Each structure stands twice: as structure tokens, then as C-alpha cells.
C-alpha positions in Angstrom: 18.5 -2.4 39.5 21.8 -1.9 39.0 23.3 1.7 39.6 23.4 3.2 35.7 27.3 3.3 34.6 27.3 7.2 33.6 30.0 7.7 30.7 31.4 11.4 30.7 32.3 13.9 27.9 34.6 16.3 29.5 35.8 19.1 27.7 38.1 21.5 29.9 41.3 23.7 28.3 42.6 24.2 31.8 45.2 21.3 32.0 45.4 21.3 35.7 41.6 21.8 36.5 40.8 19.1 33.8 43.1 16.4 35.2 41.4 16.9 38.7 37.7 16.6 37.6 38.7 13.4 35.4 40.4 11.7 38.7 37.1 12.8 40.7 34.5 11.8 38.7 36.4 8.2 37.7 37.0 7.9 41.6 33.3 8.2 42.1 32.4 5.7 39.4 32.2 7.5 36.3 34.2 6.7 33.7 35.3 10.2 32.0 37.2 11.0 28.6 38.8 14.5 28.9 39.6 16.9 25.7 41.0 19.8 26.1 39.9 22.2 23.1 36.1 22.1 21.7 37.2 20.4 18.3 38.5 17.7 20.0 35.4 17.6 22.4 33.0 17.2 19.3 35.3 14.7 17.1 35.2 12.6 20.3 31.7 12.7 20.9 31.0 11.4 17.1 33.4 8.7 17.4 32.5 7.3 21.0 29.2 6.8 23.2 28.4 8.9 25.9 25.4 10.0 28.0 26.4 13.0 30.2 28.3 15.9 28.6 30.3 18.4 30.4 31.6 21.6 28.7 33.8 24.6 29.7 32.5 27.5 27.8 35.8 29.0 26.9 37.8 26.8 24.8 40.0 27.2 22.0 39.1 26.0 18.7 35.2 25.7 19.5 33.7 27.3 22.1 31.5 25.7 24.4 28.1 26.7 23.3 29.4 26.1 19.5 30.1 22.3 20.5 26.7 22.3 22.6 24.8 23.4 19.4 26.4 21.0 17.2 26.0 18.1 19.8 22.1 19.1 20.4 21.5 18.7 16.4 22.5 14.9 17.0 21.2 14.2 20.4 18.5 16.4 21.5 18.4 14.5 25.2 21.9 13.8 26.6 22.2 16.1 29.6 25.1 19.2 28.9 26.4 20.9 31.9 28.4 23.9 31.4 31.4 24.9 33.5 31.8 29.0 33.4 34.2 31.5 34.9 31.7 34.0 33.7 28.7 35.0 35.8 27.4 37.5 33.0 23.6 36.6 32.7 23.5 36.4 29.1 26.1 33.9 29.1 24.0 32.0 31.5 20.8 32.5 29.1 22.5 31.8 26.1 23.7 28.3 27.8 20.1 27.7 28.5 18.5 28.6 25.2 21.1 26.3 23.4 19.6 23.3 25.7 22.0 23.2 28.6 20.6 21.2 31.7 22.5 23.4 34.0 25.6 25.4 34.7 28.2 25.8 37.3 30.6 29.1 37.6 33.8 28.7 38.8 35.0 27.9 41.3 33.2 25.3 42.6 33.2 22.6 45.1 33.6 18.7 43.6 30.9 17.6 45.9 28.5 20.6 44.0 29.4 19.0 40.8 28.5 15.6 41.8 25.0 16.3 43.0 24.4 18.3 40.1 25.4 15.5 37.7 22.9 13.1 39.5 20.1 15.6 39.9 20.5 16.3 36.2 20.7 12.7 35.0 17.4 11.9 37.7 15.1 14.2 35.5 16.9 13.1 32.4 16.4 9.6 32.9 13.6 8.9 35.5 13.5 5.5 34.8 17.2 5.1 35.7 17.5 6.1 39.4 20.5 7.2 40.3 19.4 6.2 43.7 18.6 2.4 43.3 21.8 1.6 45.6 21.0 1.1 49.4 21.1 4.8 51.1 18.9 3.8 54.4 20.7 1.6 56.8 19.7 -0.1 60.6 22.8 -0.4 62.3 22.2 -1.9 65.8 19.5 0.7 67.5 20.9 3.6 65.0 19.3 4.3 61.9 21.5 5.9 59.1 20.0 7.9 56.5 22.9 8.4 53.7 20.9 10.9 51.7 20.4 13.4 54.3 23.7 12.5 56.2 21.9 11.9 59.6 22.5 9.4 62.1 19.9 9.1 64.6 19.0 7.2 67.9 15.6 7.3 69.3 14.9 11.3 69.1 18.5 12.5 68.9 20.2 13.2 65.3 23.7 13.6 64.4 24.3 15.9 61.7 27.6 13.8 59.7 29.7 15.8 57.5 30.1 14.6 53.6 33.3 12.6 54.2 31.7 11.0 57.9 28.6 9.8 55.6 30.6 8.4 53.0 32.6 6.4 55.0 30.2 5.0 56.9 28.2 4.4 53.9 31.1 2.1 52.9 31.2 0.4 56.3 27.4 -0.4 56.0 27.9 -1.6 52.7 30.1 -4.3 54.3 28.8 -4.8 57.6 30.4 -7.4 59.5 33.2 -7.7 56.9 36.3 -6.1 56.6 36.2 -3.0 54.5 40.2 -2.3 52.8 41.7 0.8 54.0 43.2 1.5 50.8 40.1 1.3 48.9 38.0 3.6 51.2 41.0 6.1 51.3 40.8 6.1 47.2 37.2 6.3 46.9 36.7 9.0 49.5 39.9 11.1 49.9 41.0 9.9 46.2 44.6 9.1 47.2 45.7 6.4 50.3 48.4 8.7 51.2 50.3 8.7 55.0 48.6 12.4 55.5 44.8 10.8 54.1 45.4 7.7 56.1 46.0 10.0 59.3 42.7 11.7 58.4 40.7 8.5 57.9 41.9 7.5 61.5 40.3 10.6 62.8 36.9 10.2 61.1 36.6 6.5 62.3 37.4 7.7 65.8 34.4 10.4 65.4 31.9 7.7 63.9 32.9 5.3 67.0 32.0 8.2 69.5 28.8 8.3 67.5 27.9 4.5 67.7 29.1 4.2 71.4 25.7 4.1 72.6 24.5 0.7 71.5 26.6 -2.0 73.1 25.8 -4.3 70.2 27.7 -2.0 67.5 31.3 -2.1 67.0 33.8 -0.3 65.2 36.7 -2.1 65.2 40.5 -1.8 63.5 41.3 -4.7 61.6 45.5 -4.8 61.6 47.5 -4.6 58.6 43.5 -4.5 56.4 41.4 -1.7 57.3 38.1 -1.8 59.7 35.2 -3.8 60.1 31.5 -2.5 61.2 30.7 -5.3 63.8 26.4 -5.5 64.6 25.7 -7.9 66.9 21.8 -9.2 66.1 20.1 -9.3 69.5 18.4 -12.7 69.8 14.4 -12.4 69.5 13.0 -13.9 72.9 
């Protein structure tokens, strides 16, 4: 089953944060339409088809609560996530009473936002699993659990950072084939500039170190192109 395509309506009146969120979500494979006020958000929702809504609470023209109430009159099921700078218990309760699925208090990490989106979508559409893509890999004598970010050899476990896990998964998805350097940079670092490229080289070196105990596994540099995770299959006796 193909991974479901989530089209997101994002309403955020801070232009800098809105632009950053849109770029991040689209880099993660979620087409995202950004609106800078509540009125535009509702009008856009009525004109186009979305299956996830992210609303800032404090917005001009219409606040997030008002937009959510209007959307809920049209669609009782579509997931709604609130972004709020407020920590008042009444605001949280108000959002949940309207029918919000979850909320995030600013400032928040991009990774936390992504985890919330995936969790909400799984709850709302259990028959369209976000986890249909492969998340468990055999790498020679190693096993790699992407969901738990753990690389294991025998009884030894190596806990990976988020970027290490993302990079290793991309390499596993293309095992014995070339992973394009620019593609990996844009997907994980969101920009293929020089400084991010140097950062990725450090992560490649770390992964190479983690995988050094199986001689049938090599992480190769492919000059001018990218990297290749080479897994030599042992011949059966």
C-alpha cells in the first residue's frame, strides 16, 4: 500500500515561522498551503481539498478557534492541530472542546510537529497507515529499526540520532545503489549548501564507524554523486 499523501492547510500569521514550517513540511513530503490569517484559511479550505489542518490560535480577521468551529461544521473528521503561544489551561480546553485533535505550544521542535502529525493521522485514518513504508532493515549482520532509531549487532545496540537514522534509512532504501548527495541534503537538512554538506560528511563517518564490525557491509563515497551502502550477500554453504 502506498504511503498516503497528506495535503496540509497551514494557517500562521507570523510570516517567518509560516515560511519555515511550509518548507519543512514539504521537504517531508506533505504538500502544504500557507495562509496568513484566519479568513483566508477558511476560504482556502472551502475551495480546495485538504486532509489535515494546522491552525495558529491568535490570527487576524479570524482566530484559530473560529476557523476550527467553521471547519467542524463542514467536516467532523478532518484532523486539526492548534499552534499556540499561550499556555493557559482554558485555551487548551477550549480548543479540545471545539474538536481539535491536539495542540503544540510555541516554541516547539520541527521533529515534535512531525511526530504529532503522524500520530494524529494514524488515529484518524487507521486504515491508511503512515507506517506502510519499510521501517525495519537487515544490513548484513546488523538489524536497523528506524522507528526506534536503533542499530543492533548481536546483543549490542547503538541508539541513533534523528539525522543519523534518517540518513541510514535513505541509504537502506537504496542499498547497493547510489544515494544522491543533494537529494539527501535537501530531504534531511532542507538545503544542500556547503556547510550542511560538511555536516553530512560527519554523519556518514559516524555511520561508517557503527557498521565497521561486519566486513560484508561497506559505506562508500561515490565521487561527484553521493554514497552507496554496499551489502555483500554471503554465499550459502
